[in-house]
C-alpha positions as CSV (number, residue, x, y, z in Angstrom):
1,M,-31.1,-34.1,-36.4
2,K,-31.2,-30.6,-35.0
3,D,-30.6,-27.6,-37.2
4,K,-27.3,-26.7,-35.5
5,E,-25.9,-30.3,-35.7
6,M,-23.7,-31.1,-38.6
7,T,-22.1,-34.3,-39.9
8,I,-18.3,-34.8,-39.7
9,E,-18.3,-34.7,-43.5
10,Q,-20.0,-31.3,-43.7
11,F,-17.7,-29.9,-41.0
12,V,-14.6,-31.0,-43.0
13,F,-16.1,-29.6,-46.2
14,N,-16.8,-26.3,-44.5
15,L,-13.2,-26.0,-43.2
16,L,-11.8,-26.9,-46.6
17,E,-14.1,-24.4,-48.4
18,Q,-13.0,-21.6,-46.0
19,E,-9.4,-22.2,-46.9
20,H,-9.6,-23.2,-50.6
21,G,-12.9,-21.9,-51.8
22,E,-15.9,-23.9,-53.0
23,L,-15.5,-27.1,-55.0
24,R,-16.3,-25.2,-58.2
25,D,-13.5,-22.7,-57.5
26,E,-10.4,-23.8,-59.3
27,V,-7.0,-24.5,-57.7
28,S,-3.7,-25.6,-59.2
29,D,-3.1,-29.2,-60.2
30,E,-0.1,-29.2,-58.0
31,L,-2.1,-28.1,-54.9
32,R,-4.8,-30.6,-55.6
33,N,-2.5,-33.5,-56.2
34,K,-0.4,-32.7,-53.1
35,N,-3.5,-32.7,-50.9
36,K,-4.9,-35.9,-52.5
37,S,-1.7,-37.7,-51.8
38,S,-1.6,-36.4,-48.2
39,S,-5.2,-37.5,-47.8
40,I,-4.4,-41.0,-49.0
41,E,-1.5,-41.3,-46.5
42,V,-3.8,-40.1,-43.7
43,M,-6.6,-42.5,-44.7
44,N,-4.2,-45.4,-44.6
45,S,-2.9,-44.4,-41.2
46,T,-6.3,-43.9,-39.7
47,L,-7.6,-47.2,-41.1
48,T,-4.7,-49.0,-39.5
49,T,-5.4,-47.2,-36.2
50,F,-9.1,-48.0,-36.4
51,I,-8.4,-51.7,-37.1
52,E,-6.0,-51.8,-34.1
53,N,-8.5,-50.0,-31.8
54,P,-12.0,-49.6,-33.2
55,N,-13.2,-46.9,-30.9
56,F,-15.4,-43.8,-31.5
57,V,-12.5,-41.4,-31.9
58,N,-10.6,-43.5,-34.4
59,W,-13.8,-44.0,-36.4
60,N,-14.3,-40.2,-36.6
61,M,-10.7,-39.7,-37.6
62,M,-11.1,-42.2,-40.4
63,I,-14.3,-40.5,-41.6
64,T,-12.6,-37.2,-41.5
65,A,-9.7,-38.5,-43.6
66,M,-12.1,-40.0,-46.2
67,A,-14.2,-36.8,-46.4
68,T,-11.0,-34.8,-47.0
69,Y,-9.9,-37.2,-49.7
70,Q,-13.3,-37.1,-51.4
71,W,-13.3,-33.3,-51.4
72,W,-9.9,-33.1,-53.0
73,V,-10.8,-35.7,-55.6
74,Q,-13.8,-33.5,-56.6
75,K,-12.0,-30.2,-56.4
76,R,-11.7,-28.4,-59.8
77,T,-8.3,-27.4,-61.1
78,H,-7.1,-24.9,-63.6
79,R,-6.9,-26.4,-67.1
80,F,-4.6,-25.1,-69.7
81,D,-6.6,-24.3,-72.9
82,L,-4.6,-24.7,-76.1
83,E,-7.4,-22.9,-78.0
84,A,-7.3,-19.9,-75.7
85,D,-6.5,-16.4,-77.2
86,F,-3.3,-15.0,-75.8
């Protein structure tokens, strides 16, 4: 693979990091859960589309949806610490 080429997964991760920070950067539980749910809906839709018409474009859409879901599952969230000093 050439240096300038990048996988679909890496492209998706880069876009998500530009908008929401790196995986280790925390976001709210609400934002993470909303985006995980949306990703699941899109994965189901793209899988159905790929099954109906297994072409290159539909394959890439399915991979994009799976990468997005994976990123949101791994994204850190703010945790409320009962032991924290206020």
